[in-house]
TITORSE-632481 format. One record per residue (C-alpha): residue number from 1; residue in three letters; chain; x, y, z. Coordinates in steps of 0.05 Angstrom, whole numbers, plus 5000, padded with zeros to 4 digits. Layout:
kese, vovex, filum, X, Y, Z
NUM, ALA, A, X, Y, Z
...
# end
This chain:
kese, vovex, filum, X, Y, Z
1, MET, A, 6434, 4937, 2168
2, ALA, A, 6388, 4972, 2134
3, VAL, A, 6388, 5020, 2075
4, ASP, A, 6349, 5076, 2063
5, LEU, A, 6316, 5070, 1998
6, GLU, A, 6276, 5133, 1999
7, ASP, A, 6321, 5188, 1960
8, LYS, A, 6318, 5237, 1908
9, ASP, A, 6289, 5173, 1856
10, ASP, A, 6227, 5182, 1899
11, ASP, A, 6189, 5227, 1832
12, CYS, A, 6221, 5166, 1779
13, HIS, A, 6151, 5121, 1784
14, CYS, A, 6128, 5090, 1730
15, SER, A, 6049, 5100, 1719
16, ALA, A, 6006, 5035, 1734
17, ASN, A, 5979, 5037, 1675
18, ALA, A, 6061, 5022, 1649
19, LEU, A, 6077, 4972, 1704
20, CYS, A, 6013, 4921, 1707
21, ARG, A, 6003, 4861, 1675
22, SER, A, 5936, 4848, 1637
23, MET, A, 5888, 4789, 1667
24, ASN, A, 5923, 4738, 1620
25, THR, A, 5994, 4766, 1630
26, THR, A, 6050, 4703, 1604
27, ILE, A, 6111, 4695, 1571
28, GLN, A, 6103, 4689, 1495
29, ASP, A, 6143, 4624, 1460
30, GLU, A, 6182, 4668, 1424
31, ALA, A, 6203, 4728, 1486
32, PRO, A, 6277, 4725, 1490
33, LEU, A, 6286, 4720, 1584
34, PHE, A, 6330, 4762, 1584
35, VAL, A, 6305, 4831, 1554
36, GLU, A, 6273, 4883, 1586
37, PRO, A, 6198, 4891, 1577
38, VAL, A, 6195, 4941, 1532
39, GLU, A, 6148, 4988, 1567
40, ASN, A, 6192, 4983, 1634
41, ARG, A, 6257, 4993, 1587
42, PHE, A, 6258, 5068, 1593
43, ALA, A, 6219, 5080, 1650
44, PHE, A, 6282, 5085, 1706
45, PRO, A, 6344, 5095, 1693
46, LYS, A, 6375, 5033, 1706
47, PRO, A, 6442, 5023, 1733
48, LYS, A, 6487, 4973, 1698
49, ASP, A, 6513, 4913, 1751
50, HIS, A, 6584, 4930, 1754
51, PHE, A, 6631, 4866, 1753
52, ASN, A, 6566, 4836, 1757
53, GLY, A, 6567, 4837, 1813
54, ALA, A, 6494, 4827, 1824
55, TYR, A, 6504, 4757, 1782
56, ILE, A, 6563, 4727, 1814
57, ILE, A, 6532, 4746, 1886
58, PHE, A, 6467, 4714, 1871
59, PHE, A, 6509, 4657, 1836
60, LEU, A, 6546, 4649, 1915
61, LEU, A, 6488, 4634, 1942
62, GLY, A, 6461, 4589, 1907
63, THR, A, 6530, 4542, 1916
64, SER, A, 6532, 4556, 1984
65, SER, A, 6440, 4546, 1989
66, LEU, A, 6457, 4458, 1970
67, LEU, A, 6530, 4451, 1999
68, PRO, A, 6504, 4436, 2054
69, LEU, A, 6461, 4377, 2037
70, ASN, A, 6517, 4356, 1981
71, PHE, A, 6573, 4350, 2033
72, ILE, A, 6526, 4301, 2072
73, MET, A, 6520, 4268, 2013
74, THR, A, 6568, 4269, 1987
75, ALA, A, 6612, 4232, 2039
76, LYS, A, 6600, 4163, 2032
77, HIS, A, 6667, 4135, 2046
78, TYR, A, 6662, 4178, 2116
79, TRP, A, 6591, 4150, 2130
80, MET, A, 6606, 4080, 2111
81, TYR, A, 6672, 4075, 2164
82, LYS, A, 6629, 4102, 2217
83, LEU, A, 6580, 4070, 2213
84, GLN, A, 6613, 4008, 2220
85, ASN, A, 6638, 4015, 2289
86, CYS, A, 6694, 4058, 2268
87, SER, A, 6733, 3992, 2235
88, GLU, A, 6741, 3989, 2151
89, LYS, A, 6754, 3917, 2175
90, ILE, A, 6678, 3882, 2193
91, SER, A, 6665, 3803, 2192
92, PRO, A, 6597, 3798, 2139
93, ALA, A, 6561, 3772, 2203
94, ALA, A, 6566, 3838, 2226
95, GLN, A, 6561, 3868, 2156
96, GLY, A, 6500, 3840, 2155
97, GLU, A, 6466, 3869, 2214
98, LEU, A, 6483, 3940, 2201
99, ASP, A, 6447, 3934, 2135
100, VAL, A, 6428, 4023, 2146
101, ARG, A, 6498, 4032, 2111
102, ASP, A, 6472, 4002, 2050
103, PHE, A, 6404, 4038, 2043
104, PHE, A, 6437, 4099, 2080
105, GLU, A, 6423, 4143, 2021
106, SER, A, 6357, 4131, 2023
107, TYR, A, 6349, 4151, 2094
108, ILE, A, 6386, 4214, 2080
109, SER, A, 6346, 4225, 2021
110, VAL, A, 6271, 4216, 2050
111, ALA, A, 6299, 4264, 2111
112, SER, A, 6328, 4310, 2072
113, THR, A, 6268, 4317, 2031
114, VAL, A, 6210, 4309, 2068
115, PRO, A, 6223, 4366, 2119
116, SER, A, 6230, 4405, 2076
117, VAL, A, 6162, 4394, 2040
118, LEU, A, 6142, 4426, 2099
119, CYS, A, 6183, 4490, 2107
120, LEU, A, 6165, 4507, 2038
121, ILE, A, 6085, 4508, 2052
122, GLY, A, 6110, 4543, 2116
123, ASN, A, 6149, 4599, 2083
124, PHE, A, 6102, 4609, 2031
125, LEU, A, 6052, 4627, 2087
126, LEU, A, 6092, 4672, 2112
127, VAL, A, 6121, 4708, 2059
128, ASN, A, 6076, 4769, 2069
129, LYS, A, 6089, 4761, 2144
130, ILE, A, 6166, 4754, 2160
131, SER, A, 6207, 4789, 2115
132, VAL, A, 6257, 4762, 2073
133, LYS, A, 6321, 4787, 2107
134, ILE, A, 6301, 4756, 2181
135, ARG, A, 6285, 4695, 2143
136, THR, A, 6349, 4690, 2105
137, LEU, A, 6389, 4705, 2157
138, SER, A, 6363, 4660, 2202
139, SER, A, 6362, 4599, 2165
140, LEU, A, 6437, 4611, 2142
141, VAL, A, 6448, 4614, 2225
142, ILE, A, 6411, 4562, 2237
143, MET, A, 6450, 4512, 2174
144, LEU, A, 6514, 4548, 2197
145, ALA, A, 6511, 4520, 2270
146, VAL, A, 6479, 4442, 2256
147, PHE, A, 6535, 4443, 2212
148, MET, A, 6583, 4450, 2268
149, VAL, A, 6565, 4396, 2302
150, ILE, A, 6573, 4347, 2245
151, THR, A, 6632, 4372, 2238
152, VAL, A, 6648, 4372, 2319
153, LEU, A, 6632, 4297, 2316
154, VAL, A, 6681, 4272, 2268
155, LYS, A, 6737, 4269, 2311
156, VAL, A, 6694, 4237, 2372
157, ASP, A, 6695, 4162, 2373
158, THR, A, 6631, 4135, 2359
159, SER, A, 6635, 4064, 2360
160, ALA, A, 6601, 4051, 2422
161, TRP, A, 6532, 4083, 2408
162, THR, A, 6535, 4067, 2330
163, GLN, A, 6458, 4075, 2338
164, TRP, A, 6448, 4144, 2370
165, PHE, A, 6504, 4176, 2317
166, PHE, A, 6465, 4151, 2265
167, ILE, A, 6411, 4184, 2290
168, ILE, A, 6434, 4245, 2318
169, THR, A, 6460, 4251, 2238
170, ILE, A, 6393, 4245, 2217
171, ILE, A, 6366, 4299, 2260
172, CYS, A, 6428, 4340, 2238
173, VAL, A, 6406, 4332, 2162
174, VAL, A, 6336, 4351, 2179
175, VAL, A, 6350, 4408, 2212
176, ILE, A, 6398, 4437, 2156
177, SER, A, 6344, 4423, 2092
178, GLY, A, 6282, 4458, 2131
179, ALA, A, 6332, 4524, 2140
180, ALA, A, 6373, 4499, 2071
181, THR, A, 6302, 4510, 2037
182, ILE, A, 6278, 4569, 2079
183, PHE, A, 6335, 4590, 2054
184, SER, A, 6341, 4584, 1979
185, SER, A, 6268, 4595, 1965
186, SER, A, 6276, 4656, 1994
187, VAL, A, 6324, 4687, 1957
188, PHE, A, 6296, 4660, 1893
189, GLY, A, 6246, 4696, 1909
190, LEU, A, 6281, 4757, 1916
191, SER, A, 6309, 4735, 1857
192, GLY, A, 6237, 4749, 1826
193, CYS, A, 6240, 4819, 1835
194, PHE, A, 6310, 4824, 1789
195, PRO, A, 6331, 4806, 1718
196, VAL, A, 6313, 4736, 1702
197, GLN, A, 6391, 4717, 1688
198, ASN, A, 6401, 4732, 1767
199, SER, A, 6350, 4677, 1778
200, GLN, A, 6386, 4635, 1730
201, ALA, A, 6461, 4653, 1765
202, LEU, A, 6423, 4625, 1832
203, ILE, A, 6400, 4558, 1803
204, SER, A, 6470, 4550, 1770
205, GLY, A, 6504, 4562, 1842
206, GLN, A, 6465, 4511, 1869
207, ALA, A, 6493, 4454, 1818
208, MET, A, 6562, 4487, 1837
209, GLY, A, 6553, 4474, 1900
210, GLY, A, 6546, 4398, 1878
211, THR, A, 6608, 4401, 1846
212, VAL, A, 6650, 4443, 1895
213, SER, A, 6633, 4384, 1949
214, ALA, A, 6643, 4329, 1895
215, VAL, A, 6718, 4362, 1870
216, ALA, A, 6735, 4372, 1956
217, SER, A, 6712, 4301, 1977
218, VAL, A, 6763, 4268, 1919
219, VAL, A, 6830, 4314, 1934
220, ASP, A, 6808, 4299, 2010
221, LEU, A, 6825, 4231, 1994
222, ALA, A, 6876, 4238, 1956
223, ALA, A, 6904, 4273, 2005
224, ALA, A, 6894, 4252, 2071
225, SER, A, 6905, 4175, 2085
226, GLU, A, 6867, 4180, 2152
227, VAL, A, 6781, 4182, 2142
228, THR, A, 6764, 4226, 2202
229, ASP, A, 6820, 4273, 2173
230, SER, A, 6795, 4284, 2097
231, ALA, A, 6727, 4289, 2127
232, LEU, A, 6741, 4350, 2178
233, ALA, A, 6774, 4386, 2122
234, TYR, A, 6721, 4370, 2086
235, PHE, A, 6658, 4384, 2126
236, LEU, A, 6706, 4458, 2145
237, THR, A, 6703, 4477, 2065
238, ALA, A, 6621, 4472, 2081
239, ASP, A, 6627, 4522, 2143
240, VAL, A, 6663, 4563, 2114
241, PHE, A, 6619, 4564, 2049
242, ILE, A, 6568, 4575, 2086
243, LEU, A, 6610, 4641, 2132
244, LEU, A, 6600, 4664, 2058
245, CYS, A, 6547, 4657, 2036
246, ILE, A, 6531, 4709, 2104
247, GLY, A, 6571, 4754, 2081
248, MET, A, 6552, 4759, 2009
249, TYR, A, 6486, 4764, 2020
250, LEU, A, 6500, 4830, 2067
251, ILE, A, 6533, 4857, 2014
252, LEU, A, 6475, 4845, 1969
253, PRO, A, 6432, 4908, 1988
254, LYS, A, 6492, 4961, 1978
255, LEU, A, 6506, 4946, 1906
256, GLU, A, 6466, 5005, 1869
257, TYR, A, 6442, 4958, 1805
258, SER, A, 6406, 4927, 1879
259, ARG, A, 6375, 4975, 1902
260, TYR, A, 6345, 5003, 1837
261, TYR, A, 6309, 4935, 1833
262, ILE, A, 6291, 4921, 1896
263, ARG, A, 6252, 5005, 1893
264, ARG, A, 6216, 4983, 1839
265, GLN, A, 6186, 4921, 1857
266, GLN, A, 6161, 4964, 1924
267, ASP, A, 6133, 5014, 1876
268, ILE, A, 6094, 4959, 1835
269, ILE, A, 6061, 4940, 1899
270, THR, A, 6043, 4997, 1919
271, GLN, A, 6001, 5019, 1857
272, VAL, A, 5938, 4995, 1845
273, PRO, A, 5946, 4911, 1852
274, CYS, A, 5955, 4879, 1785
275, THR, A, 5909, 4810, 1783
276, MET, A, 5898, 4743, 1753
277, ALA, A, 5836, 4719, 1735
278, SER, A, 5795, 4682, 1784
279, ASP, A, 5833, 4724, 1830
280, HIS, A, 5791, 4728, 1896
281, LEU, A, 5840, 4790, 1926
282, GLU, A, 5820, 4828, 1862
283, ASN, A, 5780, 4874, 1905
284, GLU, A, 5809, 4879, 1969
285, ALA, A, 5853, 4954, 1983
286, THR, A, 5921, 4971, 1969
287, ALA, A, 5963, 4976, 2009
288, THR, A, 5993, 5051, 2017
289, THR, A, 6050, 5048, 2059
290, LEU, A, 6116, 5019, 2052
291, THR, A, 6167, 5010, 2109
292, THR, A, 6244, 5014, 2079
293, SER, A, 6277, 4964, 2103
294, LEU, A, 6344, 4919, 2070
295, PHE, A, 6304, 4864, 2029
296, PRO, A, 6226, 4884, 1990
297, PRO, A, 6186, 4881, 2060
298, SER, A, 6164, 4816, 2055
299, ARG, A, 6100, 4841, 2009
300, THR, A, 6088, 4913, 2045
301, HIS, A, 6073, 4864, 2114
302, THR, A, 5990, 4856, 2095
303, GLY, A, 5998, 4788, 2126
304, GLN, A, 5959, 4769, 2069
305, ILE, A, 5967, 4689, 2036
306, PRO, A, 5987, 4699, 1967
307, PRO, A, 5932, 4676, 1914
308, LEU, A, 5960, 4610, 1911
309, TRP, A, 5897, 4592, 1870
310, SER, A, 5909, 4633, 1818
311, LEU, A, 5982, 4623, 1826
312, LEU, A, 5976, 4555, 1822
313, LYS, A, 5932, 4548, 1752
314, ALA, A, 5991, 4603, 1711
315, THR, A, 6044, 4560, 1736
316, SER, A, 6003, 4477, 1726
317, MET, A, 6046, 4463, 1672
318, LEU, A, 6114, 4490, 1701
319, GLY, A, 6098, 4474, 1769
320, PHE, A, 6087, 4382, 1736
321, CYS, A, 6161, 4396, 1694
322, VAL, A, 6195, 4409, 1763
323, ILE, A, 6163, 4352, 1806
324, TYR, A, 6185, 4311, 1755
325, VAL, A, 6242, 4329, 1738
326, TYR, A, 6274, 4326, 1807
327, PHE, A, 6217, 4250, 1825
328, ILE, A, 6258, 4216, 1767
329, SER, A, 6329, 4244, 1785
330, ILE, A, 6327, 4232, 1862
331, ILE, A, 6301, 4157, 1855
332, ILE, A, 6360, 4149, 1818
333, PHE, A, 6424, 4202, 1855
334, PRO, A, 6445, 4185, 1900
335, ALA, A, 6413, 4119, 1923
336, VAL, A, 6424, 4074, 1865
337, SER, A, 6487, 4111, 1824
338, SER, A, 6538, 4122, 1891
339, SER, A, 6530, 4034, 1892
340, ILE, A, 6540, 4023, 1821
341, GLU, A, 6603, 3994, 1830
342, SER, A, 6664, 3987, 1770
343, VAL, A, 6659, 3916, 1736
344, ASN, A, 6731, 3914, 1749
345, LYS, A, 6735, 3931, 1810
346, ALA, A, 6762, 3865, 1841
347, SER, A, 6831, 3889, 1804
348, GLY, A, 6856, 3931, 1871
349, SER, A, 6872, 3993, 1832
350, LEU, A, 6856, 4056, 1861
351, TRP, A, 6808, 4077, 1807
352, THR, A, 6756, 4026, 1809
353, ASP, A, 6775, 4010, 1879
354, LYS, A, 6779, 4080, 1915
355, TYR, A, 6758, 4136, 1865
356, PHE, A, 6702, 4100, 1820
357, THR, A, 6637, 4125, 1847
358, PRO, A, 6669, 4202, 1878
359, LEU, A, 6692, 4210, 1801
360, THR, A, 6644, 4168, 1765
361, CYS, A, 6574, 4193, 1809
362, PHE, A, 6581, 4260, 1845
363, LEU, A, 6624, 4291, 1814
364, LEU, A, 6611, 4280, 1741
365, TYR, A, 6537, 4277, 1751
366, ASN, A, 6534, 4352, 1792
367, PHE, A, 6580, 4369, 1732
368, ALA, A, 6541, 4349, 1677
369, ASP, A, 6481, 4391, 1723
370, TRP, A, 6512, 4458, 1731
371, CYS, A, 6538, 4457, 1649
372, GLY, A, 6453, 4447, 1636
373, ARG, A, 6441, 4500, 1687
374, GLN, A, 6493, 4548, 1645
375, ILE, A, 6480, 4525, 1579
376, THR, A, 6408, 4565, 1598
377, VAL, A, 6441, 4630, 1589
378, TRP, A, 6447, 4629, 1521
379, ILE, A, 6390, 4583, 1504
380, GLN, A, 6320, 4582, 1521
381, PHE, A, 6279, 4531, 1493
382, PRO, A, 6226, 4503, 1489
383, GLY, A, 6194, 4563, 1516
384, PRO, A, 6137, 4564, 1585
385, LYS, A, 6081, 4538, 1535
386, SER, A, 6106, 4498, 1494
387, LYS, A, 6083, 4419, 1498
388, LEU, A, 6157, 4408, 1480
389, LEU, A, 6179, 4417, 1553
390, PRO, A, 6141, 4370, 1592
391, ALA, A, 6143, 4313, 1536
392, MET, A, 6229, 4322, 1551
393, VAL, A, 6214, 4315, 1616
394, LEU, A, 6174, 4252, 1614
395, LEU, A, 6228, 4234, 1576
396, ARG, A, 6266, 4216, 1621
397, THR, A, 6235, 4154, 1660
398, PHE, A, 6276, 4127, 1623
399, PHE, A, 6331, 4134, 1671
400, VAL, A, 6302, 4089, 1723
401, PRO, A, 6318, 4016, 1691
402, VAL, A, 6385, 4028, 1658
403, PHE, A, 6412, 4050, 1722
404, MET, A, 6376, 4000, 1762
405, LEU, A, 6411, 3946, 1700
406, CYS, A, 6492, 3970, 1717
407, ASN, A, 6529, 3935, 1758
408, TYR, A, 6483, 3957, 1821
409, GLN, A, 6519, 3925, 1892
410, PRO, A, 6491, 3884, 1928
411, ARG, A, 6431, 3848, 1890
412, MET, A, 6379, 3820, 1913
413, HIS, A, 6322, 3810, 1858
414, ILE, A, 6351, 3831, 1801
415, THR, A, 6405, 3793, 1787
416, ARG, A, 6421, 3813, 1715
417, VAL, A, 6476, 3868, 1707
418, VAL, A, 6455, 3876, 1628
419, PHE, A, 6511, 3942, 1623
420, ALA, A, 6568, 3901, 1651
421, GLN, A, 6621, 3957, 1627
422, ASP, A, 6638, 4011, 1665
423, ILE, A, 6624, 4059, 1602
424, TYR, A, 6559, 4055, 1607
425, PRO, A, 6542, 4085, 1679
426, VAL, A, 6585, 4143, 1661
427, ILE, A, 6549, 4158, 1601
428, PHE, A, 6483, 4150, 1637
429, THR, A, 6504, 4206, 1687
430, VAL, A, 6510, 4252, 1642
431, LEU, A, 6447, 4253, 1605
432, LEU, A, 6412, 4252, 1678
433, GLY, A, 6453, 4312, 1698
434, PHE, A, 6463, 4348, 1640
435, SER, A, 6377, 4340, 1641
436, ASN, A, 6357, 4356, 1707
437, GLY, A, 6403, 4408, 1707
438, TYR, A, 6382, 4448, 1635
439, LEU, A, 6300, 4414, 1642
440, SER, A, 6291, 4438, 1713
441, THR, A, 6323, 4514, 1699
442, LEU, A, 6277, 4527, 1642
443, SER, A, 6215, 4511, 1685
444, ILE, A, 6244, 4549, 1745
445, ILE, A, 6263, 4614, 1722
446, TYR, A, 6205, 4614, 1675
447, GLY, A, 6155, 4604, 1734
448, PRO, A, 6160, 4674, 1762
449, LYS, A, 6151, 4707, 1695
450, VAL, A, 6086, 4683, 1674
451, ALA, A, 6057, 4708, 1745
452, PRO, A, 6045, 4780, 1753
453, LYS, A, 6105, 4824, 1778
454, GLU, A, 6079, 4846, 1847
455, LEU, A, 6072, 4764, 1857
456, SER, A, 6138, 4743, 1832
457, GLU, A, 6159, 4724, 1893
458, SER, A, 6099, 4675, 1921
459, ALA, A, 6112, 4645, 1849
460, GLY, A, 6187, 4636, 1863
461, VAL, A, 6168, 4607, 1936
462, LEU, A, 6122, 4561, 1892
463, MET, A, 6177, 4546, 1837
464, MET, A, 6222, 4513, 1905
465, MET, A, 6156, 4486, 1933
466, PHE, A, 6148, 4446, 1864
467, MET, A, 6222, 4422, 1866
468, GLN, A, 6226, 4397, 1932
469, LEU, A, 6156, 4364, 1920
470, GLY, A, 6194, 4321, 1867
471, LEU, A, 6250, 4310, 1914
472, ALA, A, 6204, 4287, 1964
473, PHE, A, 6173, 4232, 1921
474, GLY, A, 6239, 4205, 1889
475, SER, A, 6263, 4201, 1957
476, ALA, A, 6208, 4157, 1981
477, PHE, A, 6215, 4117, 1912
478, SER, A, 6286, 4110, 1909
479, VAL, A, 6282, 4061, 1976
480, LEU, A, 6235, 4025, 1945
481, VAL, A, 6277, 4022, 1874
482, VAL, A, 6332, 4007, 1925
483, HIS, A, 6296, 3947, 1954
484, LEU, A, 6268, 3922, 1880
485, ILE, A, 6337, 3904, 1866
# end
């Protein structure tokens, strides 16, 4: 589906002097991010985002980008059922043999994050060679196909081949994670062509995906008496969301608001290139032709790899913040937090047994994460150059010991439970989720804005790479933390 962007607006171009940034282009700490730069404000007759259509589409794209992985991680009751030979009554001896269930979240974390780093590196290298349309749609189709396999396996009796079921599940997670990473980084790179509130909508949507999966999990647990019936309805919901995501992506270029910013980005690229200090591409010729396509055609298809070193220098502090925020979060969630039980579990009530983990771990964390991301619409503090931002990120380190000292079960080495009341993990989870959402969103949306405009998509992909590096390191350490407890 191609959209003709070569229309009567051809004569409405900004001069190179108006659109190019200086060599030391950065965002000032005090500059409001949601205000269009003065030099661009009157260059084009900007269309309005009628009914917030583009904002809603980016929000839904963000929701669907991490939805499959969130659904997989949240369905703990289903995985525990399938991995114990489809029987919820098992002897202690057999339970000890199948300890894969005790570390299942850690295995899922590793399987979902390590391949994502490789896919992000590949996506960064291919950002100027394969169009964003091809990268995005192909990754969505792969996500849908593989998740349908997981959905079909819900009703298949795997009791005779539990280990193979576990292996197939891990392979599916690897493929879905890689496809989701390419999709989310490509769309986030695309959002760098738009005003920053669209990037914020995309990131907020990712947190809403976690909230949606947690709510669906609780509803399915309450509505279905059989574990497999609950899981089938649960995974079918994710399939529908992926289909919705495909439809929303195809609608986006039809909006006048989207066509304006896509066209403007293309015009910027065809001007004399804006360079960064020590940019090894500063003397290369500018591409003079531009193919028309659905979205920015992968940066004029020059085939050149983006100037990684220059981008790293511009985004190094923000990159560290993104890596460390997700490093701490993934160590705790879900590997540690999902195994924290109510201290009153022996009472046998539905709250302390059936709903404690889905509500206090998954739903509460994802909702707090979404709130933290959403508040960045109104508050952007501290700024991208402030030393307070990395300081706040480092303070989150204290979450690791406090969660380890909650009522995590089973415990092998650290036998003492310091926070022996249910209110403690609730408070810690809220703080963990809110700080994750707020600090990660600030760091990520600042990234494309401290780079030259023509490198905004590459900077967006790079920020996603930082995020996946944090998740990969955190998932590896989460296995160590679980074994330490």
